[in-house]
C-alpha positions as CSV (number, residue, x, y, z in Angstrom):
1,X,54.1,29.3,-73.6
2,X,56.4,27.3,-75.9
3,X,53.6,26.4,-78.3
4,X,52.4,30.0,-78.5
5,X,56.0,31.0,-79.4
6,X,56.0,28.3,-82.1
7,X,52.7,29.6,-83.4
8,X,54.3,33.0,-83.9
9,X,57.3,31.4,-85.6
10,X,54.9,29.5,-87.9
11,X,53.1,32.8,-88.8
12,X,56.5,34.4,-89.7
13,X,57.4,31.4,-91.9
14,X,54.1,31.6,-93.7
15,X,54.8,35.2,-94.6
16,X,58.2,34.3,-95.9
17,X,56.8,31.3,-97.8
18,X,54.3,33.5,-99.6
19,X,57.1,35.8,-100.8
20,X,59.3,33.0,-101.9
21,X,56.5,31.2,-103.7
22,X,55.6,34.4,-105.4
23,X,59.0,34.7,-106.9
24,X,58.7,31.1,-108.3
25,X,55.2,32.0,-109.6
26,X,56.6,35.0,-111.5
27,X,59.0,32.6,-113.3
28,X,56.7,29.7,-114.0
29,X,53.1,30.6,-113.5
30,X,50.7,29.7,-110.7
31,X,50.1,26.0,-111.4
32,X,53.6,24.9,-112.5
33,X,55.0,26.7,-109.4
34,X,52.5,24.9,-107.2
35,X,53.8,21.5,-108.5
36,X,57.4,22.5,-108.1
37,X,56.8,23.7,-104.5
38,X,55.2,20.3,-103.6
39,X,57.9,18.3,-105.4
40,X,60.7,20.1,-103.5
41,X,58.8,19.7,-100.2
42,X,58.2,16.0,-100.9
43,X,61.9,15.4,-101.5
44,X,62.9,17.2,-98.4
45,X,60.4,15.5,-96.0
46,X,61.2,12.1,-97.7
47,X,64.8,12.5,-96.7
48,X,63.9,13.5,-93.2
49,X,61.6,10.5,-92.8
50,X,64.4,8.2,-94.2
51,X,66.9,9.6,-91.7
52,X,64.4,9.2,-88.8
53,X,63.3,5.7,-90.1
54,X,59.7,6.7,-90.3
55,X,57.4,4.4,-92.3
56,X,54.7,6.5,-93.8
57,X,52.9,3.6,-95.5
58,X,52.8,1.4,-92.4
59,X,49.5,2.8,-91.1
60,X,46.3,1.1,-92.1
61,X,42.6,1.7,-91.4
62,X,42.6,5.4,-90.8
63,X,39.7,7.6,-92.0
64,X,40.2,8.7,-95.6
65,X,39.6,12.4,-94.9
66,X,42.8,12.5,-92.7
67,X,44.8,12.3,-95.9
68,X,43.2,15.4,-97.5
69,X,45.4,18.0,-95.9
70,X,47.6,18.1,-99.0
71,X,44.6,18.5,-101.3
72,X,43.5,21.5,-99.3
73,X,47.0,22.8,-99.1
74,X,47.2,23.0,-102.9
75,X,44.3,25.4,-102.6
76,X,46.3,27.5,-100.1
77,X,49.3,27.7,-102.4
78,X,47.3,28.5,-105.5
79,X,45.3,31.2,-103.7
80,X,48.4,32.9,-102.4
81,X,50.2,32.7,-105.8
82,X,47.1,34.2,-107.5
83,X,47.2,37.1,-105.1
84,X,50.9,37.7,-105.2
85,X,51.9,40.8,-107.2
86,X,48.3,42.1,-107.3
87,X,48.2,43.4,-103.7
88,X,51.0,44.0,-101.2
89,X,52.5,41.1,-99.3
90,X,51.4,42.7,-96.0
91,X,47.8,42.8,-97.3
92,X,48.0,39.1,-98.4
93,X,49.2,38.1,-95.0
94,X,46.7,40.3,-93.2
95,X,43.7,39.1,-95.2
96,X,45.0,35.5,-94.8
97,X,45.0,36.0,-91.0
98,X,41.4,37.2,-91.1
99,X,40.4,34.1,-93.0
100,X,42.4,32.0,-90.5
101,X,40.9,33.7,-87.5
102,X,37.3,33.4,-88.7
103,X,37.7,29.7,-89.6
104,X,39.5,29.0,-86.3
105,X,36.7,30.6,-84.3
106,X,34.2,28.3,-86.0
107,X,36.4,25.2,-85.3
108,X,36.9,26.2,-81.7
109,X,33.3,27.0,-81.1
110,X,31.9,23.7,-82.4
111,X,34.8,21.4,-82.0
112,X,34.8,20.6,-85.7
113,X,37.0,17.8,-87.1
114,X,37.3,16.4,-83.6
115,X,39.2,19.3,-82.2
116,X,38.7,20.4,-78.6
117,X,36.0,23.0,-78.1
118,X,37.0,26.5,-77.0
119,X,33.8,28.6,-76.7
120,X,33.5,32.1,-78.0
121,X,34.5,35.1,-75.9
122,X,33.9,38.7,-76.7
123,X,37.6,39.4,-76.5
124,X,38.2,37.2,-79.5
125,X,35.8,39.4,-81.6
126,X,37.8,42.5,-80.7
127,X,41.0,40.8,-81.9
128,X,39.3,39.8,-85.2
129,X,38.1,43.4,-85.7
130,X,41.6,44.7,-85.1
131,X,42.9,42.4,-87.8
132,X,40.2,43.6,-90.1
133,X,41.1,47.2,-89.5
134,X,44.7,46.5,-90.2
135,X,43.9,44.8,-93.5
136,X,41.7,47.7,-94.6
137,X,44.5,50.1,-93.7
138,X,47.0,48.1,-95.8
139,X,44.7,48.1,-98.8
140,X,43.9,51.8,-98.5
141,X,45.0,53.8,-101.4
142,X,45.9,50.8,-103.5
143,X,44.4,49.9,-106.8
144,X,41.6,47.8,-105.3
145,X,40.6,44.5,-107.0
146,X,38.2,41.9,-105.6
147,X,40.0,38.8,-106.9
148,X,43.2,39.0,-104.9
149,X,41.3,40.0,-101.8
150,X,38.9,37.1,-102.0
151,X,41.6,34.5,-102.8
152,X,43.8,35.8,-99.9
153,X,40.8,35.3,-97.5
154,X,40.3,31.8,-99.0
155,X,44.0,31.1,-98.5
156,X,43.5,31.8,-94.8
157,X,40.4,29.5,-94.6
158,X,42.2,26.7,-96.4
159,X,45.4,26.9,-94.4
160,X,43.4,26.4,-91.1
161,X,41.4,23.4,-92.5
162,X,44.6,21.9,-94.0
163,X,46.6,22.2,-90.8
164,X,43.7,20.8,-88.7
165,X,43.4,17.8,-90.9
166,X,47.2,17.3,-90.9
167,X,47.3,17.6,-87.1
168,X,44.6,14.9,-86.7
169,X,46.6,12.6,-89.0
170,X,49.7,13.4,-86.9
171,X,47.9,12.3,-83.8
172,X,47.3,8.9,-85.5
173,X,50.8,8.5,-86.9
174,X,53.5,11.2,-86.3
175,X,54.3,14.8,-87.2
176,X,56.7,13.6,-90.0
177,X,54.4,11.0,-91.5
178,X,51.5,13.5,-91.6
179,X,53.8,16.0,-93.3
180,X,54.9,13.4,-95.9
181,X,51.3,12.6,-96.8
182,X,50.6,16.3,-97.0
183,X,53.2,16.6,-99.8
184,X,52.7,13.4,-101.7
185,X,48.9,13.9,-101.9
186,X,49.4,17.6,-102.6
187,X,51.9,16.8,-105.4
188,X,49.5,14.3,-107.0
189,X,46.6,16.8,-106.8
190,X,48.7,19.7,-108.0
191,X,49.6,17.7,-111.1
192,X,45.9,17.1,-111.8
193,X,45.2,20.9,-111.4
194,X,48.1,21.7,-113.7
195,X,46.8,19.4,-116.4
196,X,43.3,20.9,-116.1
197,X,44.0,24.5,-115.7
198,X,47.7,25.3,-116.3
199,X,48.9,23.6,-119.5
200,X,49.1,27.0,-121.2
201,X,51.8,28.0,-118.7
202,X,54.4,25.8,-120.4
203,X,54.6,28.2,-123.3
204,X,55.3,31.2,-121.2
205,X,57.4,29.7,-118.3
206,X,60.9,31.2,-117.9
207,X,62.9,28.6,-116.0
208,X,65.9,30.0,-114.1
209,X,68.2,29.1,-111.2
210,X,68.9,32.8,-110.4
211,X,67.9,33.4,-107.7
212,X,68.1,29.9,-106.3
213,X,66.1,30.9,-103.2
214,X,62.8,31.0,-105.1
215,X,62.9,27.1,-105.0
216,X,63.0,26.9,-101.2
217,X,59.3,27.5,-100.6
218,X,58.7,23.8,-100.3
219,X,61.4,23.5,-97.6
220,X,59.8,26.4,-95.7
221,X,56.4,24.7,-96.2
222,X,57.6,21.5,-94.6
223,X,58.7,23.5,-91.5
224,X,55.3,25.2,-91.4
225,X,53.5,21.8,-91.5
226,X,55.7,20.2,-88.9
227,X,55.3,23.2,-86.5
228,X,51.6,23.3,-87.1
229,X,51.3,19.6,-86.4
230,X,53.0,20.2,-83.1
231,X,51.0,23.2,-82.0
232,X,47.4,22.7,-83.3
233,X,46.5,20.1,-80.7
234,X,48.0,22.1,-77.9
235,X,46.6,25.6,-78.3
236,X,43.2,26.9,-79.6
237,X,42.8,27.4,-83.3
238,X,42.3,31.1,-82.9
């Protein structure tokens, strides 16, 4: 029961994180905001690892793909930031849940990425249809646009893949080491994406410290990754 409660808390934190990161995106743009979010998260988890005397670089010989959680996580952040302000926050979260649910069902059914198999049951489909109906209701009457809908769904897909990869790395190291790699790799990849796609944002960025809370998305993200590392291996993806 504890891990189901933690999963609910994680979902609530994700919703808060989307709103916080959206505020940062409004000030800086999608790609600069993504770099700031990962930089803040990296500083925070580095301090936590130092206090706990964790040694992130002590592990050797692990499969290379276990370190890709941060790369995929950049996609999650970018997708959510692209959707923010174009559809409602509730629609972004609902569509993200649909993407998460569909991806989780596939991982559960086939035991992808080394996860435990949890075969499909009709009751799971009814839950997925309920989520779909809720998302349609939230979008009803709004100025519909395909782009924010698609990227919100992709955010759900990427968050499941990212958390699964991070959880597998956590099994080989620790929850904290896995989270540290998520942010150091994510920051490096985010900088590459910024150079390739977001250099024009520097001309329009409006740096501000008011409100200060828009810079806390990286802190919330660290909590999300830590909680996900704890729960993914203990409950089914769906």
